[in-house]
C-alpha positions as CSV (number, residue, x, y, z in Angstrom):
1,M,3.9,28.3,9.6
2,N,7.5,27.5,7.9
3,C,7.6,26.6,4.3
4,K,10.6,24.3,5.3
5,L,8.9,22.3,8.1
6,Y,6.0,19.8,7.0
7,I,4.0,17.1,8.9
8,L,2.0,14.6,6.5
9,E,-0.7,12.7,8.1
10,G,-1.9,9.8,6.0
11,E,-1.3,6.0,5.5
12,N,-1.1,5.7,1.9
13,E,2.6,5.7,0.6
14,F,2.0,6.6,-2.9
15,L,-0.4,9.5,-2.2
16,I,2.4,10.9,0.5
17,Q,5.2,10.4,-2.0
18,K,2.7,12.5,-4.6
19,E,2.5,15.4,-1.9
20,I,6.3,15.3,-1.1
21,D,6.7,15.8,-5.1
22,L,4.2,18.7,-4.9
23,L,6.0,20.4,-2.1
24,I,9.4,20.1,-4.2
25,K,7.7,22.0,-7.0
26,K,6.7,24.5,-4.7
27,V,10.2,25.4,-3.6
28,N,11.0,25.9,-7.4
29,L,14.2,23.2,-7.3
30,K,14.8,20.4,-9.6
31,K,15.2,16.8,-7.9
32,E,18.8,16.7,-9.2
33,D,19.4,19.6,-7.1
34,L,18.4,18.1,-3.9
35,E,19.6,15.6,-1.5
36,F,17.1,13.2,-0.2
37,I,17.6,11.3,3.0
38,S,15.1,9.4,5.1
39,Y,15.2,8.6,8.8
40,N,13.0,6.2,10.8
41,L,12.8,7.0,14.4
42,L,12.4,3.7,15.7
43,D,16.0,2.9,14.5
44,T,17.7,6.2,14.9
45,N,17.9,9.1,17.2
46,L,16.1,12.4,16.8
47,D,19.1,14.2,17.7
48,N,21.1,12.7,14.7
49,V,18.0,14.2,12.3
50,V,18.8,17.6,14.0
51,E,22.4,17.2,13.2
52,D,22.1,16.1,9.7
53,L,19.5,19.3,9.3
54,D,22.2,21.5,10.3
55,T,24.8,19.8,8.2
56,Y,25.5,21.3,4.7
57,N,26.4,19.3,1.7
58,M,29.9,20.0,0.3
59,F,28.3,20.7,-3.2
60,L,25.5,23.1,-1.6
61,K,22.8,20.8,-2.5
62,K,19.5,21.5,-0.3
63,K,18.6,18.4,1.6
64,V,15.0,17.1,1.9
65,I,14.8,15.0,5.0
66,T,11.7,12.7,5.6
67,V,11.3,11.0,8.8
68,T,9.0,8.2,9.5
69,N,7.4,7.1,13.0
70,P,7.7,10.5,14.8
71,I,6.6,8.9,18.1
72,F,6.3,12.5,19.8
73,L,3.7,13.3,17.5
74,E,1.6,10.2,18.1
75,E,1.9,9.1,21.9
76,K,3.3,10.7,25.4
77,I,7.1,10.5,25.2
78,P,9.3,9.4,28.1
79,D,11.0,12.0,30.0
80,N,14.6,11.0,28.7
81,F,13.5,11.2,25.1
82,P,15.7,13.8,23.2
83,I,13.4,16.5,22.2
84,K,15.2,19.5,23.3
85,S,17.8,20.1,20.5
86,F,14.6,19.5,18.3
87,L,12.4,22.1,19.8
88,K,15.5,24.6,19.6
89,Y,15.9,23.8,16.0
90,M,12.4,24.2,14.7
91,K,12.3,27.9,16.0
92,N,15.4,28.7,14.0
93,P,15.3,26.1,11.3
94,S,18.2,25.8,8.5
95,D,17.3,26.1,4.6
96,N,16.9,22.3,4.5
97,I,13.4,20.7,4.1
98,L,12.1,18.5,6.7
99,I,8.8,16.2,6.5
100,F,7.6,14.2,9.3
101,I,5.1,11.4,8.0
102,T,2.6,10.1,10.7
103,K,-0.6,7.8,10.4
104,K,-2.3,10.4,12.9
105,V,-1.3,13.3,14.9
106,N,-2.3,13.1,18.2
107,N,-3.6,16.8,19.2
108,R,-4.3,15.9,22.7
109,L,-0.7,16.3,23.3
110,K,0.6,19.7,24.6
111,L,4.0,19.1,22.7
112,T,2.0,18.6,19.3
113,S,0.2,22.0,19.8
114,E,3.8,23.6,20.2
115,I,5.2,21.9,17.2
116,L,2.1,22.7,15.1
117,N,2.9,26.5,15.6
118,Y,6.0,26.0,13.4
119,F,5.1,23.0,10.9
120,T,2.6,23.1,8.2
121,L,0.3,20.2,8.6
122,I,-1.0,18.6,5.3
123,K,-3.7,16.0,5.8
124,I,-3.4,13.2,3.0
125,K,-7.1,12.4,2.0
126,E,-7.6,8.7,1.9
127,I,-9.4,7.8,-1.4
128,S,-10.5,4.4,-2.8
129,P,-8.5,2.8,-5.8
130,F,-11.8,3.5,-7.9
131,A,-11.6,7.1,-7.1
132,F,-7.9,7.2,-7.6
133,L,-8.2,5.8,-11.0
134,K,-10.9,8.3,-12.0
135,E,-8.9,11.2,-11.0
136,N,-5.9,9.9,-13.3
137,I,-8.1,9.1,-16.3
138,Q,-9.6,12.7,-16.9
139,G,-9.8,13.6,-20.4
140,Y,-10.1,9.8,-21.3
141,K,-13.5,7.8,-21.7
142,M,-13.6,5.0,-19.4
143,D,-16.9,3.6,-18.1
144,S,-17.4,2.4,-14.6
145,S,-17.5,-1.1,-15.4
146,L,-14.3,-1.0,-17.2
147,I,-12.7,0.6,-14.2
148,S,-14.0,-2.4,-12.0
149,Y,-12.5,-4.8,-14.6
150,F,-9.0,-2.9,-14.9
151,L,-9.0,-3.1,-11.1
152,N,-9.8,-6.6,-10.9
153,K,-7.0,-7.5,-13.3
154,V,-3.9,-5.2,-11.9
155,G,-4.9,-5.0,-8.4
156,T,-5.6,-2.2,-5.7
157,D,-1.7,-0.9,-5.2
158,F,-1.9,2.6,-6.1
159,H,1.7,2.6,-7.5
160,N,0.7,-0.2,-10.0
161,I,-2.5,1.4,-10.9
162,F,-0.8,4.7,-11.9
163,Q,1.8,2.6,-13.8
164,E,-0.7,0.5,-15.7
165,I,-3.2,3.3,-16.8
166,E,-0.3,5.8,-17.7
167,K,0.6,2.8,-20.2
168,L,-3.1,2.9,-21.3
169,K,-3.3,6.5,-21.7
170,I,-0.3,6.6,-23.9
171,Y,-1.5,3.8,-25.9
172,K,-4.9,5.5,-26.5
173,I,-3.4,9.1,-26.8
174,K,-5.1,9.5,-30.0
175,T,-8.7,8.5,-29.7
176,K,-8.8,8.9,-25.9
177,E,-11.3,6.1,-25.4
178,I,-10.1,3.0,-23.2
179,L,-11.7,-0.2,-24.2
180,K,-11.7,-3.6,-22.5
181,E,-9.8,-5.2,-25.6
182,D,-7.0,-2.3,-24.8
183,I,-6.9,-3.4,-21.0
184,D,-6.5,-7.2,-22.0
185,L,-3.5,-6.3,-24.5
186,I,-1.7,-3.6,-22.5
187,T,-1.8,-4.2,-18.8
188,N,0.0,-6.7,-16.7
189,S,-2.1,-8.8,-14.3
190,N,-1.5,-8.5,-10.8
191,I,-1.1,-11.9,-8.7
192,E,-2.8,-10.4,-5.8
193,A,-6.0,-9.6,-8.2
194,N,-5.6,-13.1,-9.8
195,I,-5.2,-14.9,-6.6
196,F,-9.1,-14.6,-6.1
197,D,-9.4,-16.3,-9.6
198,L,-7.3,-19.2,-8.1
199,I,-9.4,-19.2,-4.9
200,E,-12.7,-19.7,-7.1
201,A,-11.2,-22.1,-9.3
202,I,-10.0,-24.3,-6.2
203,I,-13.2,-24.1,-4.3
204,K,-15.3,-25.2,-7.6
205,K,-12.7,-28.0,-8.0
206,D,-12.1,-26.6,-11.6
207,K,-8.6,-28.5,-11.9
208,K,-7.7,-27.1,-15.4
209,K,-8.2,-23.5,-14.5
210,S,-6.4,-23.8,-11.2
211,Y,-3.4,-25.7,-13.1
212,Q,-3.6,-22.6,-15.7
213,L,-3.6,-20.1,-12.9
214,Y,-0.9,-21.8,-11.3
215,N,1.6,-21.9,-14.4
216,H,0.8,-18.4,-15.1
217,F,2.2,-17.6,-11.5
218,I,5.2,-19.8,-12.0
219,S,5.9,-18.5,-15.4
220,N,5.9,-15.0,-13.9
221,G,8.3,-15.6,-11.2
222,T,6.1,-16.3,-8.4
223,E,7.4,-18.6,-5.9
224,I,5.4,-21.5,-4.4
225,F,5.3,-19.9,-0.8
226,Q,4.2,-16.5,-2.2
227,I,1.3,-18.1,-3.7
228,L,0.4,-20.1,-0.5
229,I,0.7,-17.1,1.8
230,L,-1.4,-14.8,-0.6
231,L,-4.0,-17.7,-1.0
232,A,-4.4,-17.9,2.8
233,S,-4.3,-14.4,3.7
234,Q,-7.1,-13.7,1.2
235,I,-9.3,-16.9,2.2
236,R,-8.6,-15.7,5.9
237,L,-9.7,-12.2,5.0
238,I,-13.0,-13.4,3.4
239,Y,-13.8,-15.7,6.3
240,N,-13.3,-13.1,8.7
241,V,-15.5,-10.8,6.8
242,K,-18.1,-13.4,6.7
243,T,-17.9,-13.7,10.4
244,L,-18.3,-10.0,11.0
245,A,-21.1,-9.7,8.1
246,N,-23.4,-7.7,10.7
247,F,-21.0,-4.8,10.7
248,D,-20.3,-2.2,7.9
249,D,-17.3,-2.0,5.9
250,F,-15.6,0.7,7.7
251,S,-16.2,-0.9,11.1
252,I,-14.8,-4.4,9.7
253,S,-11.6,-2.4,8.4
254,Q,-11.1,-0.9,12.0
255,I,-11.4,-4.3,13.8
256,L,-9.2,-6.3,11.2
257,E,-6.7,-3.2,10.8
258,V,-7.1,-3.4,7.1
259,K,-7.9,-0.9,4.5
260,E,-11.7,-0.5,3.7
261,Y,-11.4,-1.5,-0.1
262,P,-10.0,-4.8,0.4
263,V,-13.0,-5.4,2.9
264,K,-15.5,-4.5,0.4
265,L,-14.2,-6.8,-2.2
266,A,-14.0,-9.8,0.5
267,R,-17.4,-9.2,1.2
268,S,-18.7,-9.3,-2.5
269,R,-16.6,-12.4,-3.0
270,G,-17.4,-14.0,0.1
271,Y,-21.4,-14.4,-1.0
272,S,-19.8,-17.4,-3.3
273,Y,-18.3,-19.4,-0.6
274,S,-19.4,-21.0,2.8
275,K,-17.6,-20.7,6.1
276,Q,-16.9,-24.6,6.0
277,E,-15.4,-24.5,2.3
278,L,-13.0,-21.5,3.6
279,L,-12.1,-23.3,6.7
280,H,-11.3,-26.5,4.9
281,L,-8.8,-24.7,2.3
282,L,-7.2,-23.0,5.1
283,H,-6.8,-26.2,6.9
284,E,-5.3,-28.0,3.6
285,L,-3.0,-25.1,3.0
286,S,-1.6,-25.2,6.6
287,L,-1.0,-29.0,6.2
288,M,0.8,-28.2,2.7
289,D,2.8,-25.7,4.4
290,E,3.7,-28.0,7.0
291,D,4.9,-30.9,4.6
292,I,7.0,-28.5,2.4
293,K,8.9,-27.0,5.6
294,S,9.4,-30.5,6.8
295,G,10.9,-31.8,3.7
296,K,8.2,-34.3,3.2
297,Q,7.0,-32.7,-0.1
298,L,8.9,-30.5,-2.7
299,P,6.9,-27.3,-3.0
300,D,5.8,-27.7,-6.8
301,I,4.9,-31.4,-6.3
302,S,2.8,-30.7,-3.1
303,F,0.9,-27.7,-5.0
304,L,0.1,-29.7,-8.0
305,T,-0.9,-32.7,-5.9
306,F,-3.2,-30.4,-4.0
307,I,-4.9,-29.3,-7.1
308,M,-5.1,-32.6,-8.8
309,Q,-6.8,-34.3,-5.4
310,M,-9.4,-31.4,-5.0
């Protein structure tokens, strides 16, 4: 295996970037001494990547080149795919660091077997937001109910979780104990987390809370269309999970092509709503979207009218 050639297998962008940072530490180089270059093989030719790897920076900086969508690791490639120069390169690589990023390496391909003789394969372990948060609060006291409360407030995006928990850790550096009032005081609410509160308020016909949440989103710079899209997507997810309720969370995530944790959340929240209520909401949101796009209604007036007429 070569310490300059890597394949990272995984889907979580935050965890992948964290692994890249660890690889850089291993070569004992500072980020300011490196030149970072990214390629997407859906947009560029593999020969261009090889050419860049063999070209040295005039300031003698070592390159870290990341390449997404390496189709030759995932599926059988056509005969005219420019693979020869790359195969030649991997047998005698430059000092630059090459990292392929793929969701899944297809081990059944003959080409994959050859490539893995020269590359170090690192499989990024998928973990839940709950487990990720627990990893990042080691040395701090924060019980499971508070972890769930924190995630409900900030959402399940790993980058956002990391930023918000770091703020809390700095704030509670002396006592090392995180309390509910600390979460309320320090962390910022995430729109995708709060959208469930809006769904609940709308279904319960709680006009006051719906209006308060609407104002919260708008005052934080969220556009009406973004609210509509998130509302529709989350309601649709809850509906689909209810429809597939006889399957386990993992199977549903595979069928719907979403991550398992949002499925788990949708299942727990789906108990409060009937399918008819969810379908009615989707229909109303669709009509609102049409009225706004056709110019029949102004976005803010349309949404406020929707809330007031519930």
